[in-house]
Each structure stands twice: as C-alpha cells, then as structure tokens.
N, C-alpha and C positions, 0 to 999 in steps of 0.2 A: 504494500500500500504506500502511496506517496506520502512524503512527510507532510505534517500539518502546516498549512500556510498561515502566515500571520494575517491580521485583520486587513491591513492595507493592501497586501497582494491579493487576498481573496476578493476585496471590493473591486480592485482594478480588473481582475479576471472576469468578475460578474458584469462590469460595465462593458467590456469587450464582447462578451456573449450577447448582451442586450443590443449592442451596436449591430451585430450580425443579424439578429432577429428584426431589428427596426429597419434594416436596409430593404427588407421586403414587407413594407408596411401594409400593402394590399392583402398579403396572405395573413399577416397578423390580425388585421381587422376582420377578415373573413372567418378566421378560426377562433378569435378571442373576443372581439368587440361587438360585431353586428348582432349576434344572437343574444348577447347580454343586454343590449339596448332594447331588443324586442321583449325580453323577459321583463325588463324594468318598466316598459310601457304597460304591460299587463298588471304588474304589481301596483302601478300608479292608479290604474282604473279601479282596482279593488279597494285601494285606500280612499279614493274619492267616494266610492259607494259607502265605505265605513263612515266617512265624515258627513255625508249627506243623509245618513239614516236609511239607505237603501239595502236591498238584499245583496250583500257583498260576497257570500260564500261561494256561489257558482263561479264568480269572476276570480276569486282567490284560488279555487281549485284549478282553474285554467292557468293561472300564473305559475303554479307549481308543476304544471304538465310540461312535456317536451316542447321546446328544446332545452328546458331548464336542466342543467347538471350542476347547479350551484348549491343545491341542497339535496340530501338523500331522502328517500321515503322514510327512513328511520327517524329523521328529524322532523319533516313536515307532516308525515302521516298522522302521528299522534296529535299534533296540533290541530289538524283539520278535524279529526274525530272529536276532540274536546270542543272546538269552536262550533261544530254542528250541534252538540248537546248544550252548549252554553253560548249562544250567539251574541247576547248583549254583554256578557262578561268579557268575551273575546274582543268585541267592538271597543269596550272601554280600555282594554289593555293596548290595543292598536292605536287608539287615539293618543296615548301617552307618547308613542313614538313619533307622533306627527306634530307635537307642539314643544316649543322651547328651542334654545340656541345651542346648548351643549349636548352633543350626541351621546356623551357618556351618561349624563343624567337621564336622557330619554330612554336609553337602553335599560338602565337600572329600574326605572319606573315601570317599563313594559314587563320586564321579567319578574318584578315584585308582584304584578297582577296576574302572572301566568303560572299556574300550579306545576309541580314537578312532573305529574303524569302527562301534561300537555307537551312537554319537551324533555323526554327522559335522557339520562346520560349526564355528562359532566359539563363544565363551563364551555368547552369547545362547541358542543352541540347547541347550547342555548345562545351563544354568541352568533353561531352560524345562522340561526333563524332570525334573531333580532337584527343583525346586520343586513340580512336579505331584504327586510322591509325598509331599512334606512337607504340601502342601495337603490331600491325601487323608487324612492322619492327623488333622490339626486345621485344618479349613478356616476356622474363625473366627479363628485365630491367625496362620497362615502364608499370606500372599497368594501366589498363583501368579504367577510372573514371565513376562511377554511383553515382548520388547524394544521393539516399536513403541509400545504404550500408555504404558509407564513412561517411556521416553526422550523421547517427545513432550511429556508433561506436565512432566517434570523440566526439559526444555530451556526450555519456556515460563516456568516459575517460577524458572529460573536456579539450580536445585539443583546443588551441586558433583558432578561425576562422580567415579567411583572413581579412585584414584591408579594410575599405571602400575605394573605388577607385582603388583597385587592378585590374590589367589586367587579362584576363582569364588564360594566361600563369602563372602569379604569383599565382593565385588561385590553379592551378594544382600543382605548385611547393610546395605549402603549404600542399596539400594532400599527395604528395610524401614524404615530410619530416615526416608526421605522420606515413606513412607506414614503413619508415626506422626506426623510433623510436620503433614501435611495433616489427619489426624484431629483433632489438637489444635486447628487453626484452625477446623475445622468445629464442634467442640464449643463453642469460645468464641463462635461466631456463633449458637449455639442450634440447630444441626443435629445432633441426637443420633443419630449412627450407632451401630449396635449393636456392631460388631466390625470386624476388619480385612477381612473379606470384603465388607462394605459399602463400605469405603474403596477396595478394589481395584476393585469394580464402578463406582464413581464415576470412578476414574482411567480405566477402559476407556471410559466414556461421554464424558468430557472429550476423549479422544483421537480419537474416531471419529464422534460424532453430527454429522450434516451440516446441522443447523439453522443459519441465517445467523449467529446470535449465537455459536454454538460455533466455526464456521469463522473468524469474525472474531477471536475471542479467540486462536485458535491462530495465525492469520496475523499479527495485530497484534503479537504478542510473540515470534514465532519465524519469521523469513522463510522461506516455502516455496521461494523461488527460490535458496536457498543450495545450489548444485549440489554443492559439496564435501561438505557434511553429508549430502546424499542419497546420494552415492556411498559414503560411509562407512557409512551405514545399510544400503545394499544389500549391501555386503560382509559386514556383521554378520548381517543377517537371512537372506541366502541362503547364508552360509558360503562365499562364492565365493573360489577355485574349488573345486567339489565333485568327487567321483569321476565324476559324470556329465559335468561339464565336461571333465575329463581324457579321458574316453572319446571325447567329441566331437572334441577336438583330435587325438587319435591317429588317429581315422577320417579326419579331414581330410588329415593327412599321408600316410596310405596311399592315399587317393583321388587326391591330387595326383600321386603317383608313378605310379599306374595311368594317369591321363589323359595324362601326358607320354609314357608308353610307347606308348599307343594312337595318339597323334598322330604318332609317328615310324615305327611298324611298317608293313610292307607289307600285312599282313592283320589289321586291327584286329578285336578281339572286343568287342562293345558290351554284352554281357549284364550286366557289372558296372555299366555306366553306367545301366542300368535301375534297379538298386537304389539307386544314388547319387541319381538324380533323383527317385525316389519316396519315399526314406527320410525320416523325421523327424529323423534324426541330423544335426547341424550345420545346423539350420534345416529347416523343412518347407515346400516350395514348393507343396504340395497335389497332388491327383490328376494323374497324367501319362499317362493311358491312351492318348491319341493318339500321343504320342512312343513309348511302349512298343510300340504296334501297328506304328509305322513300323519300329522296330528289328527286331521279330520277322519282318517280311515283306520287309525290305530285301535286294535282291540285291547283287552285288559293286559295281555302279555306285552304288546307293543308299548302301552303306556308305562308299564313297569320298567321296560328296557330304557325308555327315555329318562325315567326317574333315576335309574342306576347310573346312566351316563352323566346326568347333571350333578349327581352327588359326587361322582369322581372328579368332574371338572371344577366344581365350585366349593366343595367342602373338604376334600382330602388335603393332607399336610405336605405331600410331596411337592417338589419344585413344579412351577407352572409349566415349564417346557415339557416335562414328562407327562403331565396330565393332558396337555394339549395334544401331544403325539398320540396318546392312547385314544383320544376322542376323534382326532382327524384321520389317523392312519392305523390305529390298533384295534383291540378287541371291544372298544366302547363306541364304535362308529354307529351313528344314526343317520339314516338317509335324509339328506338335505341340510344337516347341521355342519356348516363349513367354518372356515377360519373367522370370517367377519361376524357371523352369528354367535359363535362361541366366545369371541373376545368381547362382544357387547355384554353378554351375560356375566363374564368374569369382571368386567369393569363396573357393573352394577353392584355385584356382591362384595367386591374388594376395591372400593373407590379411592382408598388412600394410597394404593400401590399401582393400579392399572389405569392408564389413560384411555378414555373412550375414543381411541383411534384404532380402527379394527384390523384392516389388512396390513400385511408387511409390504407387499408390492403394489404397483399401480400408481396412477397419477396422484392420488390422495393418500397413499399408504405411508407407513412410518419411514421406510427407506427414502422416499422422495422428500418428506419433510425434513429429515436429518441432513439433507444435502444443502440446506440453506446456509450461506456463508456465515451468517451471524451466530450460528450454533457451534460451528467448528467441530462437527461430528463426522465420523466416517462410518456409514452403515455396514453391518455385517454383509458378507458376500453370499448370495444365494448359491446353494450347492455345497457349501462348506459346513453346513449344519442342517439339522432337521427343521421342519416347519415350526415346531414348537420352540426350538432353541432360537430361531430367528426372531420369532414374535417376542419371546421373553427378553432376549438380549436388547433388541431395539427399544422395547418399552422401558427397560431399566436405564438405558443411556439417555433417553429423552427425559425421563422423570428426574434423574440425578442432575441433568443440566439445568432444568427449570425449577427445581426445588428451592433454591435460594430466593426466588422471586415469587413463588406461589405456595410454598409450604406443601401441604397435602391436597391442595385444590387441583386435582387432576383434570377436572372439567375446565377450569381456567387455563390450564396448560394446553388442552386441546383447542380451545377457542383461540388462544394466542398463536398456536402453530398454524392453524388455518388462516388466521388473519395475516400472519407473516408471509404465507405463500401468496397472498394477494397484496402485500404491503406496497408494491409499486403500482397497484391498480386501484383506482378509487372504488368505493363500495357500490354495491348494487349493479355491477356490470358496466359502469360508465367508462371504464378504461379498456374494455375489450376491443374498442375500435383500433387501438394500436396494433392489434394482431390481425386486423381485417385484411391487410394486403396479402398476407400468407394464405389466409382462407380463400380469398378471391383467386389467387393463383392455383390453389388446389382444386377449386370448383370450376375453373376456367370461365368465370364470369367477371364483370367489372367490379372494382372496389366501390364505385359510386352506387351501383345497384345494391350491394350489401349494406352500405351505410344508410341508404334510404329505407331498406327493409327494417333495419334495427330501429331507426327513428319511428317508423310506423308502428312497430311492435311496442315501443315504449310510450307512444301516444295513446293508443287505445287499449294496450295490453293484449290485444287479440288480432291475429292476421290469418288469412287463408290463402294458400297457394292454389290456384286453379288453372286448369288447362287440359289438353288431351292426354291420354294415357302414354306413359313412357317418356315424359319430358323431364323426369328427375325431380318431381315435386317432393316426394318423400325423402330422397337422398339429400337434397339441399336443405330441407327442413331439419333433418337429423343432424347434419353437420353444423347448421346454425345453432340448433339447440345445445349441442355439445360445446360449441364455442362460447355461448353466452352463459351457460350454467353447467360447467363440468362437475359431474357427480351429483347434480341436483336436478335431474330431469327424469321423465318417464314417458312411455308411449302407450296409447290405447288405440283400438281400432273399432269404429262404429260399424254396425250391421243392422239389418231390419229388425232383428229380435232384441237388440240392445235397448235397455231401459234405464230409468232413473235409479232403480234399485241396484243395477250393475255399476253405474257411474258414480253416484253420490253416496247413498247408503240404503240398506234394505235388510230385511230379515232373511236369513239363510238357514237351511236345515243343518242341524248338528246332532251327533249322538253322544250320549254319556258313556261312562265305563260299563254300565249295565246293558248297553245296546239300545236304550230307549231314545226315540227320535224326538227332538225338540227344535225350537227356532231361536236364533240369536241375531240381534242387530249388529251388522258388520259394516264398517266404513268401506266405501268404494275407493277407487284410485284418486278421484277428485278430492275427497275429504282427507285422505292420507297426505296427498300432495299439499293441500292447503295448510294442514297442521305443520308439515315440515317447513313450508315457506314462512309461516307465522313465527316459528321458533328460530329462524335465521333471517331476519329482516334485512341484514346487511347485503345479502346477495340475491340475485335473480334466480328463480326456479322456473322451469319451462315444462309444460305438458304438450306433447305432440299428439294430436287427434288425427289419425290416418283415416282416409275415406269418410270424412265428416258428413258428407251429404248422403251417405247410404243409411243413416239412422233417422228416426223421427225426432228432429232436433228439439222442438218445444217439449216433447214428452221426456226426452233424456235430461235436458237441462232443468226443467221445472222452474222453481222460483229463482234458480241461478241466472236465468235470463236477465232478471232485474239487477243482480249483483255484477254481471259482466259490465254494465254501464255505470253502476253506482258503487264503486269499490269501497267507499267510506261508510256505506249503510249496513245495517244488520237486518237479517230476516230469520224467521223460524223455519227450520227445515221440516220436511213432511213428517219425518219420524222422530223429531227432536222431543226431548222432555219439555214439560210445560215451563215456559219462561226462559228456555235455553235459546240463545240467539247465535247466529253464524254470520261471518263476513268473509269476503274473499280478500286476502292480502294483496296489496298493490304490487308486490314483487313476484307474484305468480303470473306468468305469461302463458298464453295459449297460441300454438301454431297448428292450424288445420290444413289438410290437403283435400282437394276436391277434383274428381275426375269428371270433366264436362262432357265426355262421351256418354256417361251414365245418366247425367241429370244436368240440365242447363242451370246456370247461375241465376237466371230469372225466376226459377221455381223455388229458390231458397226463401224461407220465411222472412218477410220484410223486417220484422223486429230483430231477427238475428243478423241480417245484412247490415243494419245500422250499427251494430255493436262490433263488427269486424272490419278491418281494412282488407280489401281483396287485391291480391298481387297476381297478375296474369303471367303464366309461363307457357308460351306458344312457340312452336318452331318458326324460324324466320323472323321473329320479333325479339327485341331486346328483353332480357339479357341473353337469350339463347341464340340470337342470330349469329351464325358461323360457329356455334359450339361444336358440332360434330367434326367440322373441319379442323378446329383447334385440337380436339381430342385425338383425332387420327394422326395429325402431324406430330403430336407428342409421343403417341404410343404405337401407331402402325402407319408410318408414312407411305409404305408400299400399298396401302389400301385407301389412299386419300380420295380416290375416285368415288368411294361409297358416299361421301358427303354430297357430291354433285348429284348422285343418283337419288338420294333421299330428298334433297332440295327439289328436284324435278317432280318426284312423286307428290310431295306436299303442296307444291304450287298447283298441281292439277287437282288435288283434293280440295284445296281452298276454293278454287275457281268453280269446280263442278259439283261439289257436295257441300261441305261446311268446314269452317276453320276448326271446329271442335272435333272433327273426325280425322285429323292428321295423324301421322305415324311418328312417335317420339324417338329420340336418339338412343334411348336406353337399350333398344334391341341390338344395337351395333357397338356399344361401348363395352366390348368384351375383351378380356386379355387374350383369349384364344381365337380372335377374329382372323379368318382366312377366307379365301374364295369358297371353300367347301362349307364353312360355317355360314357364310353369307347365303349360299343356296338353301341351306337347311332353315335358317331363320325366315327367309322369304317364303318358303313353302309352308312352314308349319306355324308361323306367327303372323306375318304380314298378310298373306293371302286369305286365311280364314277370317281375319278382321274385315278385310275388304269385301269378302263374299257376303258378310252380314249386311253391309251397307248397300251392296249392289245385287241383292238377291233377285234372281230371275233375269239378270242383264249380263249373260255370259259373254256376249260380244264386247260389251264395255269392259269386262274384267280383263280381256286379253291385253288391253292398253296399259294394265298395271302389273303385268308379269315382269319378273326380273329380266328375262331375255329381251322383252320389248323395250324396257327402259334403258337397259345397257346399250342396246343398239342405238337408241336416240342420243344417249349421252356420248357414245363413241363418235357418232356422226358430228355432233356439235364440237367435240374436241379435235376433230381431224382438220389439219391445215387445208386451206382452200387449194383444190387441185390434186390433193393426195388421194390415192385409191382407197376404196372402202375396205375396211378390215373388220376384225372381230371385236370382242370386248376389250376394254382397257387391260393393259398388261397385268397378269396375275388374276384376272377375274374369271378365268375358266378353270 
C-alpha cells in the first residue's frame, strides 16, 4: 500500500482529479447534476403543497421515486409510512425545515419533531433525509449529505470530525464547512465550480469513481484495511442494529426453543422446521424443496431418523467438523439436508460460536467473504479437507477476526460481512450500474438498453419483457435478476391452474406422525420473498415470473394488485389472522416474461398493465436488432450466414403474418451449431411452428423451407454476374 500522504499533497491530488472531471463538464452535468435538479424540483413541489395545506404525500412519494438515488428506501420508506399515518405531524415537522436562516437549527427542529421509527438508524440516516429536503428547497446552496461520500473524502483530506455530543444540525454544518473549504481550493486552482451542488457532485465522484488514479488516491491517504473504521462505518450506514435485526434475533431465539423441544419429544412435529429452513429470516440458505418433500412424506420411522440426525448435528459434544461430515456424507444423511440447511440450524442453536453464513463456496459463501482485503484472511483450500472441516475452519477464522468488534454477536458479524462485500456499492442496488457494461457485453445488447430497463424497474418496481417466442426474454430477465440481486432472487412460472393459494399463501394438506390428514396454512413464494426483502431492506430482491400471461392474473395476485401500485399501504391478506396486515417492501422487484404468440399484450388486464412497464423484445428491433449476427460472429463465425437467413424469414413473417409470430434467435444460439444442427432445428422446431400459422396453405409453406430461403439468401449474396451456386459455404 502506498505511504500515507500528508494533508497538503492529498488536497493537491484531489484538486487535480477534480480538474480532470471538470474538463468534461457536459458529462459531469449529465451524470451528476441534471437528474439532481429534477429531483429537487419534485421535492420543491411537495414542500409547496406542505406549506399550502394541500395533499403533499403523493407528490412526496414521486420525489423519492426514480431517478432519485440520493436516499435509500431504508431511509425514506419508513418516513413515508409514518407520514401516511401521521400526515399533519409530518407536515409540521417539514415546515420546521422551511423556515429560519440557519440550516443547522432547521435540521434540529425537523428531527426533534420526527420520531425514531420514522427515520431508523443513526445520525447519518437522519441527516440524509433532512438534508434531502433542504437540498430540494435550494439545491445550489445546500448539499445533500450521504455518509459514505463525505466521510470518505473528509477522512482522506484529514478534515476534523464533529465533536462528540454535536447535534445533527451541527454535524451537517461541519460537513458544509468542509464542502466550502474544498470549493475554495478548487476556485484558487482555477476550477470555477458554479455552486455547492457542483462541489457535492465532485465529492461523490472522488469517493466512488473506480479509475486507478481515484482508487489510488483514496487508498494512499486512507487505508482501506482499517477494519475498525469499516466496522464503525457499517454501524453508521446500516444503523445497526435495526428493527429488522431485532426481529431476526427474536426469531432465532424462538426457533432454538422449538428445535430443542422437537429433539426431546416422543412425537416431533417438523412443519415449523420447514419454515425455518426455507425462510430468509436469520440468513437465507436458498430453496429447500427436497428436504420439504422429505418432511411432508416422512412416516414415523423417517421422522425418527430426522430427529436422530438433528440430535447428532446440534447436541453432541464432538467437534463441529465431525458432526457435519456425519450429516452431509456419513451415516446420518437425510435426503435434502445439505450444507446450507445444516449450518443454518447449527447457527440457530449455537449463536455464540457459529455465524449465520451457511455455504463455504459460492459467491456469498465464507470463502468469498474471507477474501476481502480488509480481513487479511486466506480461506482454506477446497480438496485439502472434508466439507465439515472447511465449514468449521472458515467459520472459526471469521469469528476470531471479528470478535474484537462484535463480541459474541455472530448475527452482527454476518451483517457486516455482507455489507463489506457491497461496501463499494451503494445500498439497494444503486451501484450495480457500474457493472452494467460487462453484463451488456455478455448479453450482446447495448448498455443504454440495460440502464433504461433498470430505471424502469426501479420506477414502478415491476416490468414485463414481451415478444415472440425464442427472443431471450427469460434469459435476459434471469441475468438481470442475478445482476441486481445476487443470492436474493427466485423464479416462479405461471400456468392456467396456478392460483392465489400457490403464489401468496393457502392451506395445504399435511399428515401427522399418526398418518392423519390435516391442513396447514403455508406461505407461497411471494410471501416468503416479501419477508426476506423486508428483513434486508438495504438490498434489492427480485422475483422473476416466467410466462406471466399464461395465468389468470387478477385471481393469482388478488389484493396484491393494489399493493403493486401502492407499496406504502397495508392490506389484509385473504387468509390472514384478524387484524394482521401485509405490505409489499419497496425493495422487492418483479420481472415478468410474456410470450405474445400465446396471448396479445392487448388482452392483459388493464389494471395490471398500469402497474407494469412493458419492455418489447422483437427480432429486428432494438435491443435485438443484429443480435444473432453478433452472437454468431463471436461464437460461430463460419455460420454467420444463418443471421441473414433468419432476418429474411422474419421480414417475411412480419410482412405477411404478424410481428408476434416471428422466429426468435434462441433456436440458433447453440454451442453445437453446425449445418446439420441447422437442418434439424429447421425441420423439427421452425417448420412445425410455421405449419400452425399456415395450416392448410402448403404452397405458402414451401416459401419458408430452409432450402428455399438458403437459395434466396445465396442469390442475394452472389456478386453480380457470378454463376448460380448452392448454399453458402458450410450450409450443406
């Protein structure tokens, strides 16, 4: 690591980095200023409604909506919920921000009237919200405060922190003083920033741009490996522990009591175990359908076998590695009980020793988390030890490294580790755009298209990809889902028999140890996903609904149709207990796919259409125009003629039939593509589809055969005056 720079050198380097940014002022305005001014206009409209006594809440909700990335849902979501329930109290608090000369006093008066539940977390969260409203009034004068950008740059430049006991307003005033000093240094260097909004934008860029010179500046002057400062930053930014953390810890205690009871009783009831093992509360081990199936069909002997296994795993005194090996690979194996499920149960019963981080491998596993440079840990090497040994050793290394900062709070350790893995990415997915170019290259679509789709998804929280079959709707949706919410996504597929009870919640038959049949209320994938999103409001969660138009959508969604549009509202679910209310978290997004050859978009229920943005994916139109050619050039350049062949086919289908009846590229984006495979795909996939559309028109069908289209394509490609030949090279 570079030697620590002194304050003067660090400031000089910062000024030169700002000079480089300011040289392209148009880009700076486009990326940092223009959208902020648009957000400020909406905030101003809301505050005018507050002042005039009008209905300000709908306008305020729009002010917090996209393109706003200046506050996270974790900050403004609870405030909007509180304001909805207490509109006049919120109005009075906001009016405090709108009167007076000293912004510090205005902030303190506003926050004094705003209860803790309206803005959970620490001073950073509360200042973020208060400064958002100040910024809306006068964006050129009052910079919006975000903890990470300001503290990062201030720490690099060794600007004094606020004194202990300072009020939030005084803390804000200290940050404004820093911004003013930086502005003065820029002006002296001939960088004529216009106002405080420009200064704030440059602070944000200095703290986040990942060019080598920027990262070197940050690392050289402020060691990123300072674990103590990172833990402090985590507690401030996350507001740890939050009410969601408290709920996780309460659930863990209840589950431990349940598990210990079931391990001692003569007739264990494992249905609660199904919820524990599948729930995203206190860590998400992923889908557990095989284990759930085992529990649902287990007879008395099977139930006893599960009890013996869990006693071995959770109660025996032998080392954890040996117990895990026996359960995962030895004589205590239970169908469906894998490493993640087993580790979740161990972390519940032994919370002082085992972190709720379940797998060893994978993107979110212990090995990946250990590689963060701030931890200075080298994970055990797979293959050198058993699965149990890898799990135990990595858990102990992480626990020992973090124990000085968290004591026995292993849940806090887990939250910190996952926060750390996103430490360079703003919460709720707003930093995933930095990785969009790589995803665009992988998908062979434009980066601009992906950015627009992400913006649409964050605007309404719901989008639908629609178009003919085979255009990659599901593939693009999956990749986007994994990009936005790694490890926090799920997939469901609608069909004509799918109903509310399958999707949201409903009663399902279960049998007890005596074989008697009964019914139990079980959460569906929507309810499970909503609970997981509510427990982790810092990050986006995404549900992909494949073939969304094949289901009876009003019947499947039920009262959720209302919540799709009004995320801040509560409703009573059909099977809820009396007085129990449910709301959809704003960080839960939905991506649907719709095959327009099956059902026209015009037939979709109008109420549902209003709640989704619809994104078309059609051959020959952006973003798919030229897609097959790009794919073939990258993977099978010798088969490039296939793109021209399919373009000719689809042009004819658009002209003579319907744009919804085109043939998608996915038939041909195969690793084993060859002339023989092309012949087979055309014969058994393309032609049967066309026969359905041209039933009884055999003569017309001849114009769509592979041989006919190849001959036409070859004729078009032949230079003028050249003799007629066969198919393009390699097509026979």
